[in-house]
FIRO-719928 format. One record per residue: x, y, z of N, C-alpha, C in turn; residue number from 1. Coordinates in steps of 0.1 Angstrom, whole numbers, always signed. Each point is the difference from the previous one (the first is absolute). Layout:
<rs>
X|Y|Z|X|Y|Z|X|Y|Z|NUM
...
</rs>
This chain:
<rs>
+78|-1466|+523|-2|+5|-14|+14|+0|-7|1
+1|-5|-11|+13|+0|-7|-2|+5|-15|2
+11|+5|-5|+0|+5|-14|+11|-6|-7|3
-3|-7|-11|+10|-6|-8|+2|+7|-13|4
+12|+5|-2|+3|+7|-13|+10|-8|-8|5
-6|-8|-8|+9|-9|-7|+4|+6|-13|6
+13|+0|-2|+6|+5|-13|+3|-11|-9|7
-10|-3|-9|+2|-11|-9|-6|+5|-14|8
+7|-3|-10|-3|+5|-13|-14|-5|-4|9
-3|-13|+4|-13|-6|-4|-11|+3|+9|10
+2|+6|+12|-11|+2|+9|+0|+15|+5|11
-11|+7|+0|+0|+13|+5|+2|+0|+15|12
+2|+12|+6|+2|+1|+15|-13|-5|+6|13
+1|-8|+11|-12|-5|+6|-1|+5|+15|14
-11|+6|+3|-2|+5|+14|-10|-9|+7|15
+3|-5|+12|-8|-10|+7|-3|+5|+14|16
-13|-1|+3|-4|+2|+14|-5|-14|+6|17
+8|-6|+8|-3|-14|+4|-12|+1|+10|18
-1|+11|+8|-11|+1|+9|-14|+0|-6|19
-1|+6|-12|-13|+0|-7|+0|-9|-12|20
+11|-7|-3|+1|-9|-12|-2|+9|-12|21
+7|+11|-1|-2|+9|-12|+13|+1|-8|22
-1|+0|-13|+12|+1|-8|-3|+10|-12|23
+10|+7|-3|-1|+9|-12|+14|+3|-6|24
-1|+6|-12|+13|+2|-7|+4|+15|+1|25
-9|+8|+4|+3|+15|+1|+1|+5|+14|26
+10|+8|+2|+2|+5|+14|-12|+9|+4|27
-5|+8|-10|-12|+8|+4|-12|-8|+5|28
-2|-11|-8|-11|-8|+5|+3|-6|+13|29
+12|-4|+3|+3|-5|+13|-2|+10|+11|30
+5|+12|-3|-2|+11|+10|-15|+3|+3|31
-8|+0|-11|-14|+2|+2|-6|-11|+8|32
+5|-12|-1|-5|-11|+8|+3|+1|+15|33
+12|+5|+2|+4|+2|+15|-8|+11|+7|34
-7|+8|-8|-8|+11|+6|-15|-4|+1|35
-3|-12|-4|-14|-5|+1|-3|-4|+15|36
-13|+1|+3|-5|-4|+14|+3|-14|+2|37
-2|-9|-10|+2|-14|+2|+14|-3|+5|38
+10|+6|-8|+14|-2|+4|+3|+5|+14|39
-5|+12|+3|+3|+5|+13|-6|-8|+11|40
-12|-5|-2|-7|-8|+10|+8|-13|+2|41
+4|-7|-10|+7|-12|+1|+14|+1|+7|42
+7|+11|-4|+14|+2|+6|-1|+4|+14|43
-10|+8|+4|-2|+4|+14|-4|-12|+8|44
-8|-9|-5|-4|-12|+7|+11|-9|+3|45
+9|-1|-10|+12|-8|+2|+9|+5|+11|46
+1|+13|+1|+9|+7|+10|-6|-3|+14|47
-13|+1|+1|-7|-1|+14|-1|-15|+5|48
+0|-9|-9|-2|-14|+4|+13|-7|+1|49
+4|-3|+13|+13|-7|+2|-1|-14|-4|50
+11|-7|-1|+0|-14|-3|-7|-7|+11|51
-9|-8|-3|-8|-8|+10|+9|-11|+6|52
+0|+0|+14|+8|-10|+7|-11|-10|+5|53
+2|-12|-3|-10|-10|+5|+1|-1|+15|54
-12|+2|+6|-1|+0|+15|-3|-14|+5|55
+7|-4|+10|-3|-14|+6|-2|+2|+15|56
-7|-10|+6|-3|+1|+14|+6|-13|+7|57
+8|+2|+10|+7|-11|+6|-3|-2|+14|58
+0|-12|+5|-3|-4|+14|+13|-2|+7|59
+0|+1|+14|+12|-2|+7|+5|-14|+0|60
-8|-9|-5|+4|-14|-1|+8|-3|-13|61
+0|+10|-9|+7|-1|-12|-8|-2|-13|62
-13|-2|+2|-9|-2|-12|-2|+14|-6|63
-1|+0|-14|-2|+13|-7|-13|-1|-8|64
-8|+10|+0|-13|+0|-7|-1|+12|-9|65
-6|-1|-12|-1|+10|-10|-11|+10|+5|66
-10|-4|+6|-11|+8|+4|-2|+0|+16|67
-5|+11|+5|-2|+2|+14|-10|-10|+6|68
-11|-2|-7|-10|-10|+6|+6|-14|+2|69
+9|-4|-9|+7|-13|+1|+8|+0|+13|70
+7|+11|+3|+8|+0|+12|-9|+0|+12|71
-11|+8|+0|-9|+0|+11|-6|-14|+3|72
-3|-7|-10|-6|-14|+2|+11|-9|+6|73
+12|+1|-5|+11|-8|+6|+3|+3|+14|74
-1|+13|+4|+4|+4|+14|-10|-6|+10|75
-12|-3|-4|-10|-6|+10|+4|-13|+4|76
+8|-7|-7|+5|-14|+4|+15|-1|+2|77
+7|+11|-3|+15|-1|+2|+4|-1|+14|78
+8|-10|+3|+4|-3|+14|+9|+12|+5|79
+9|+5|-8|+9|+11|+5|-7|+13|+2|80
-11|+3|-9|-7|+12|+2|-9|-1|+13|81
-6|-11|+2|-9|-2|+12|+8|-1|+13|82
+13|-5|-1|+8|+0|+12|+4|+14|+3|83
-1|+5|+13|+3|+14|+3|+14|+3|-2|84
+3|+13|+0|+14|+4|+0|+7|-4|+12|85
+12|-4|-1|+7|-6|+12|+13|+6|+2|86
+4|-2|+13|+14|+2|+3|+6|-13|+2|87
+12|-2|-4|+6|-13|-1|+12|-2|+9|88
+1|-12|+5|+12|-4|+7|+6|-12|-7|89
+11|+1|-6|+6|-12|-8|+8|-8|+9|90
-2|-13|-1|+8|-10|+8|+8|-8|-9|91
+13|-1|+1|+8|-8|-9|+1|-14|+7|92
-5|-10|-7|+0|-13|+6|+4|-10|-11|93
+11|-8|+2|+4|-10|-10|+2|+6|-14|94
+5|+12|+0|+3|+7|-13|-13|+3|-8|95
-12|+0|+8|-12|+4|-6|-7|+11|+8|96
-7|+8|-7|-6|+12|+6|-15|-3|+4|97
-2|+1|+13|-14|+0|+5|-4|+14|+4|98
-11|+4|-6|-4|+14|+2|-12|+0|+10|99
+2|+6|+11|-11|+1|+11|-7|+13|-2|100
-12|+1|-4|-6|+13|-4|-12|+3|+9|101
+0|+13|+5|-10|+4|+9|-8|+12|-5|102
-13|-2|+0|-9|+11|-5|-1|+11|+10|103
+2|+13|-5|-1|+11|+9|-11|+10|-4|104
-8|-4|-10|-10|+10|-5|-14|-5|+2|105
-2|-12|+3|-14|-5|+2|-1|-8|+13|106
-12|-2|+4|-3|-7|+13|+5|-14|-1|107
-3|-6|-11|+5|-14|-2|+14|-1|-3|108
+7|-9|+5|+15|-1|-2|+2|-13|-8|109
+8|+1|-10|+3|-11|-9|+15|-2|+0|110
+4|-13|+1|+14|-4|-1|+2|-8|-12|111
+9|+3|-8|+3|-7|-13|+14|-5|+0|112
+1|-12|-5|+12|-7|-1|+5|+1|-14|113
+13|+5|-2|+6|+1|-13|+13|-8|+1|114
+1|-10|-9|+12|-8|+0|+3|-4|-14|115
+12|+0|-4|+4|-2|-14|-6|-13|-5|116
-8|+0|-11|-5|-12|-6|-7|-9|+10|117
-9|+6|+8|-6|-7|+11|-9|-11|-5|118
-6|+2|-12|-9|-9|-6|+7|-10|-9|119
+13|+1|-2|+7|-8|-9|+1|-14|+6|120
-2|-10|-9|+1|-14|+5|+13|-4|+5|121
+11|+7|-5|+13|-3|+4|+3|+5|+14|122
-6|+11|+4|+3|+7|+12|-10|-3|+11|123
-11|-6|-2|-11|-1|+10|+5|-8|+12|124
+8|-10|-2|+5|-8|+12|+9|+8|+9|125
+10|+8|-7|+9|+9|+8|-8|+10|+7|126
-11|+5|-6|-8|+11|+6|-6|-5|+13|127
-6|-13|-1|-6|-5|+12|+10|-2|+11|128
+11|-5|-3|+11|-3|+10|+4|+14|+6|129
+1|+10|-8|+4|+13|+6|-11|+5|+10|130
-13|-2|-3|-10|+5|+9|-1|-8|+12|131
+2|-13|-1|+0|-9|+12|+12|+5|+10|132
+11|+3|-6|+11|+5|+8|-3|+14|+6|133
-7|+8|-8|-4|+13|+5|-10|-1|+12|134
-9|-10|-1|-10|-2|+11|+7|-5|+12|135
+10|-9|-1|+8|-5|+11|+7|+11|+7|136
+6|+9|-8|+7|+12|+6|-9|+9|+7|137
-12|+1|-5|-10|+9|+7|-4|-6|+13|138
-1|-14|+0|-3|-7|+13|+10|+3|+10|139
+13|-1|-4|+11|+3|+10|-1|+14|+5|140
-3|+9|-9|-1|+14|+4|-11|+2|+10|141
-11|-7|-1|-12|+1|+9|+5|-5|+14|142
+8|-11|+0|+5|-5|+13|+8|+10|+7|143
+9|+7|-8|+8|+10|+6|-8|+12|+6|144
-11|+4|-7|-9|+10|+5|-7|-4|+12|145
-4|-12|+0|-7|-6|+12|+9|+0|+12|146
+13|-4|-2|+9|+0|+11|+3|+14|+6|147
+1|+9|-9|+3|+14|+4|-12|+6|+8|148
-12|-4|-4|-12|+5|+7|-1|-6|+14|149
+4|-13|+1|+0|-6|+13|+10|+7|+10|150
+11|+4|-6|+10|+7|+8|-5|+13|+5|151
-7|+7|-9|-6|+13|+3|-10|-1|+11|152
-8|-10|-1|-11|-3|+10|+6|-3|+14|153
+12|-7|+0|+6|-4|+13|+7|+12|+6|154
+3|+10|-8|+7|+12|+6|-10|+10|+6|155
-12|+0|-6|-10|+10|+5|-4|-4|+15|156
+2|+10|+9|-3|-3|+14|-15|-1|+3|157
-4|-8|+8|-14|-1|+4|-3|+10|+11|158
-10|+8|-2|-3|+11|+9|-10|-5|+10|159
+5|+0|+13|-9|-3|+11|-6|-14|+0|160
-8|-3|+9|-7|-13|+1|-12|+1|-9|161
+0|-8|-11|-11|+1|-9|-12|-8|+4|162
+1|-6|+11|-12|-7|+6|-5|+8|+12|163
-7|+11|-4|-5|+9|+11|-14|-5|+4|164
-1|-6|+12|-12|-5|+5|-8|+10|+8|165
+4|+12|+0|-7|+10|+8|-12|+6|-7|166
+1|-1|-14|-11|+5|-8|-8|-10|-8|167
-3|-11|+7|-7|-11|-6|-15|+2|-1|168
-6|+9|+7|-14|+1|+0|-4|+10|-11|169
-7|-4|-10|-3|+8|-11|-14|+7|+2|170
-9|-7|+6|-13|+6|+5|-5|-9|+10|171
-13|+3|+5|-5|-7|+11|-3|-15|-3|172
-2|-3|-13|-4|-14|-3|+12|-8|-7|173
+11|+6|-2|+11|-7|-7|+13|+1|+8|174
+7|-11|+2|+13|+1|+7|+10|-6|-10|175
+9|+8|-5|+10|-5|-9|+9|-10|+5|176
+4|+1|+13|+9|-10|+6|-6|-14|+0|177
-13|+0|+3|-7|-13|+1|-2|-6|-14|178
-3|+9|-10|-2|-4|-14|+13|-6|-5|179
+11|+6|+2|+13|-5|-6|+5|-12|+7|180
+1|+1|+13|+7|-10|+8|-8|-12|+4|181
-13|+1|-2|-9|-11|+4|-7|-6|-13|182
-8|+9|-6|-7|-4|-12|+9|-3|-12|183
+11|+7|-1|+9|-2|-11|+13|-6|+4|184
+0|-8|+10|+12|-6|+6|+6|-11|-10|185
-9|-5|-9|+5|-10|-9|+3|+6|-14|186
+1|+13|-1|+2|+6|-13|+14|-4|-5|187
+2|+1|-13|+13|-3|-7|+10|+11|+4|188
+13|-4|+1|+10|+11|+0|+1|+6|-14|189
+4|+12|-1|+1|+7|-13|+10|-7|-10|190
+11|-6|+6|+9|-7|-9|-6|-12|-6|191
-8|-8|+8|-7|-12|-5|-10|+4|-11|192
-7|+11|+3|-10|+5|-10|+6|+3|-13|193
+12|+8|+0|+6|+3|-12|+5|-12|-8|194
+5|-10|+7|+5|-12|-6|-11|-8|-7|195
-12|+1|+6|-12|-7|-5|-6|+6|-13|196
+4|+12|-3|-6|+7|-12|+6|-6|-13|197
-8|-3|-9|+4|-5|-13|-3|+10|-11|198
+10|+4|-7|-2|+10|-11|-3|-7|-13|199
-11|+3|-5|-5|-7|-13|+3|+9|-12|200
-2|-5|-12|+1|+8|-12|-11|+11|+0|201
-11|-3|+6|-11|+10|+1|+5|+12|+8|202
+7|-3|+11|+6|+11|+8|+10|+8|-8|203
+8|-6|-7|+11|+7|-8|-7|+9|-11|204
-10|-6|-6|-7|+8|-11|-8|+12|+7|205
-5|-2|+12|-6|+11|+7|+10|+11|+3|206
+12|-4|+5|+10|+10|+2|+5|+7|-12|207
+0|-7|-11|+4|+6|-13|-9|+11|-4|208
-13|-3|+2|-11|+9|-5|-1|+12|+10|209
+1|-3|+13|-4|+10|+10|+12|+6|+8|210
+12|-6|-2|+11|+5|+7|+3|-9|+12|211
+13|+1|+5|+4|-9|+11|-6|+3|+13|212
-3|+13|+3|-6|+3|+13|-14|-6|+1|213
-8|+1|-11|-14|-6|+1|+1|-15|-1|214
+11|-5|-7|+1|-15|+0|+3|-6|+13|215
+9|+7|+8|+3|-5|+14|-12|+1|+9|216
-7|+11|-2|-12|+2|+8|-10|-11|-2|217
-2|-4|-13|-9|-10|-4|+4|-14|+6|218
+13|-3|-1|+5|-13|+6|-3|+0|+15|219
+3|+11|+7|-2|+0|+14|-14|-2|+4|220
-9|+8|-7|-14|-1|+4|-6|-14|-3|221
+3|-6|-12|-5|-13|-3|+5|-10|+11|222
+13|+1|+3|+6|-10|+10|-7|+1|+14|223
-3|+13|+4|-6|+2|+13|-14|-5|+0|224
-7|+3|-11|-15|-3|+0|-2|-15|-1|225
+10|-7|-4|-1|-15|-1|+0|-6|+14|226
+5|+8|+10|+2|-5|+14|-12|+4|+8|227
-3|-8|+10|-10|+5|+10|+5|+12|+7|228
-9|+9|+4|+5|+13|+6|+9|-2|+12|229
-2|-11|+7|+8|-2|+13|+13|-7|-4|230
+2|-4|-12|+13|-6|-5|+9|+11|-7|231
-5|+11|-2|+7|+10|-8|+12|+6|+8|232
+12|+2|-6|+11|+5|+8|+0|+16|+0|233
-9|+6|-7|+0|+15|-1|-14|+5|+3|234
-1|+10|+9|-13|+6|+2|+2|+15|+1|235
-10|+8|-6|+0|+14|+1|-10|+5|+10|236
+5|+8|+10|-9|+5|+10|-5|+14|-2|237
+7|+8|-8|-3|+14|-2|+3|+3|-15|238
-10|+1|-8|+2|+2|-15|+5|+15|-2|239
-4|+9|+8|+4|+14|-2|+15|+2|+2|240
+5|-7|+10|+15|+1|+3|+8|-12|-5|241
-7|-9|-7|+6|-12|-5|+8|-8|+11|242
-6|-2|+11|+6|-7|+11|-2|-15|-3|243
+11|-7|+0|+0|-15|-3|+6|-8|+12|244
-6|-11|+2|+6|-10|+10|+3|-12|-8|245
+13|-5|+2|+5|-11|-7|+6|-10|+9|246
-3|-13|-3|+5|-11|+9|+13|-5|-6|247
+11|+0|+8|+13|-5|-4|+6|-7|+12|248
+6|-11|-2|+6|-8|+10|-10|-3|+12|249
-12|-3|-4|-11|-4|+9|-4|+11|+10|250
+3|+13|-4|-4|+11|+8|-6|+11|-9|251
-10|+7|+5|-6|+11|-7|+7|+13|+3|252
+3|+7|-11|+7|+13|+1|-7|+11|-7|253
+0|+12|+6|-5|+11|-6|+11|+5|-10|254
-3|+1|-13|+10|+3|-10|+3|+15|+0|255
+9|+4|+9|+4|+14|+0|+8|+3|-13|256
-3|+12|-6|+6|+5|-12|-1|-10|-12|257
-9|-10|+2|-3|-9|-11|+13|-8|-5|258
+9|-2|+9|+12|-7|-4|-3|-14|-4|259
-9|-7|+8|-3|-14|-3|-8|-1|-13|260
-9|+9|-3|-7|+0|-12|+9|+3|-12|261
+9|+9|+1|+9|+3|-11|+9|-13|-3|262
+4|-7|+10|+8|-12|-2|-9|-11|-7|263
-13|+0|+4|-9|-10|-7|-2|+4|-14|264
-1|+12|-3|-2|+5|-14|+12|-4|-9|265
+12|+2|+6|+12|-3|-8|+1|-15|-3|266
-4|-8|+10|+1|-15|-2|-10|-5|-10|267
-12|+6|+0|-9|-4|-11|+4|+4|-13|268
+6|+12|-1|+6|+5|-13|+10|-10|-5|269
+9|-5|+9|+10|-10|-4|-7|-13|-5|270
-11|-4|+7|-7|-12|-5|-5|+2|-14|271
-5|+11|-3|-5|+3|-14|+11|-1|-10|272
+11|+6|+3|+12|+0|-9|+5|-14|-2|273
+0|-8|+11|+5|-14|-2|-10|-8|-8|274
-13|+2|+2|-10|-7|-8|+1|+4|-15|275
+3|+12|-3|+2|+4|-14|+12|-7|-6|276
+11|-1|+7|+12|-6|-5|-3|-15|-2|277
-7|-6|+9|-4|-15|-2|-9|-2|-12|278
-9|+9|-2|-9|-1|-11|+7|+1|-13|279
+10|+9|-1|+8|+1|-12|+8|-13|-3|280
+5|-6|+10|+7|-12|-1|-9|-12|-5|281
-12|+0|+6|-9|-11|-3|-7|+2|-14|282
+0|+12|-5|-6|+4|-13|+9|+6|-9|283
+10|-7|-5|+11|+6|-9|-6|+5|-13|284
-12|-4|-4|-5|+5|-13|-4|+14|+0|285
+1|+7|+11|-3|+15|+0|+9|+8|-9|286
+12|-6|-3|+10|+8|-8|-2|-2|-15|287
-10|-8|-4|-1|-4|-14|-7|+11|-9|288
-8|+8|+6|-7|+11|-7|+2|+13|+6|289
+0|+11|-8|+1|+13|+5|-11|+4|+10|290
-12|-5|-3|-11|+3|+9|+2|-6|+14|291
+5|-12|+1|+2|-7|+13|+12|+7|+7|292
+10|+4|-8|+12|+7|+6|-5|+13|+7|293
-8|+8|-7|-5|+12|+5|-8|-2|+13|294
-9|-10|-1|-9|-3|+12|+9|-4|+12|295
+10|-9|-2|+8|-4|+11|+8|+11|+6|296
+6|+8|-9|+9|+11|+5|-8|+11|+7|297
-13|+2|-5|-9|+10|+7|-3|-5|+14|298
-3|-13|+1|-3|-6|+12|+12|+0|+10|299
+12|-2|-6|+12|+1|+8|+2|+14|+5|300
-3|+10|-8|+2|+14|+4|-9|+3|+12|301
-12|-4|-1|-10|+3|+11|+4|-7|+13|302
+3|-13|-1|+3|-8|+12|+13|+4|+6|303
+10|+3|-8|+13|+3|+5|+2|+15|+3|304
-11|+8|+0|+1|+14|+3|+4|+2|+15|305
+10|+8|+3|+5|+1|+13|-11|+5|+9|306
-2|-7|+11|-10|+5|+10|+6|+2|+14|307
+12|-5|+2|+6|+1|+13|+3|+15|+2|308
-3|+4|+12|+2|+14|+5|-7|+11|-8|309
-11|-4|-7|-8|+9|-7|-13|+3|+8|310
+0|+10|+8|-10|+2|+10|-14|+2|-6|311
-1|+6|-11|-13|+1|-6|-7|-13|-3|312
+8|-9|-6|-5|-14|-3|-4|-7|+13|313
+9|+1|+10|-3|-7|+13|-12|+5|+7|314
-1|+14|+0|-12|+6|+7|-13|-4|-8|315
+1|-1|-13|-12|-3|-7|-4|-15|+2|316
+9|-9|+1|-3|-14|+2|-6|-2|+14|317
+7|+7|+10|-5|-1|+14|-14|+6|+2|318
-3|+11|-7|-13|+6|+1|-11|-9|-6|319
+3|-5|-12|-10|-8|-7|-2|-14|+8|320
+11|-5|+5|-1|-12|+8|-9|+2|+13|321
+3|+11|+7|-8|+3|+12|-15|+1|-2|322
-4|+5|-12|-14|+0|-2|-7|-14|-1|323
+8|-10|-3|-5|-13|-2|+1|-9|+13|324
+8|+4|+9|+2|-9|+12|-2|+8|+13|325
-8|+11|-1|-3|+7|+12|-9|-8|+10|326
+4|+0|+12|-7|-9|+10|-14|+5|+2|327
-9|-9|+0|-14|+3|+3|-2|+0|+15|328
-2|+11|+6|+0|+1|+15|-12|-7|+6|329
-9|-4|-9|-12|-7|+5|+2|-15|+2|330
+12|-5|-4|+3|-14|+1|+0|-4|+15|331
</rs>
């Protein structure tokens, strides 16, 4: 509300209420106006109503929406919103940042690649070269891990004579010694069996969806079931105690402490990792779209998950395998 008192010989004093759009020449009339209900209602309303600030709704990807429904509709298809919150490990490679992201809030784990101008036509060739070098470095790392594991296995002492022939009779109708050394005398050695396994893209996708422990179990079971029972290098004689007999260097051994099975599990995990690296080299177009990048890195995360010396994984694989290759004592 303002009051203008203009001193002009040609114009009388003018009193103005801008809130009510009221004008008068006399002060008494103006005072009477300020005491009216209309004036009080308008001025009180102006005091209570703050200046409206336009509200907007923004997404973490940077998009801004005027209304909440628009933001909600966008979030259903937004890649960054649907990707879980991540903890990041940044790798500096050729002056470019590769962000390795791991989901910690949901069961599914997603890995996203972030690289400066990855979709740029000018940078796509450099990006491909960078990832090929990264894959080669990863392959060298796997060789080092494999060498270290072999050294560990050679250090572990073998306890006792693992070919105990004193407990070969399992019941009145089945003799384990006869079954292994006569009926299964032509069985493959475990090393030859592992070498014969071929890791397919289907195997890699299974490991991506179900985890490396189930992936290794599936590869082992499929490989053994393709063989005649008398050609198999592994037999389970007691599913409750997970007792395994494994043929190595043309002899059957009782796998005490599951040392031989653990070594087999590690070697098959290495075969899956090598197969994934070869697939990436043979299919360089995986880097061309964000969807393919996420799918490949998710698969790499599952397949390259450390399994060495993880007793829970090893026990689960041995337990599930034993159910499938338990010796039928009626043979």
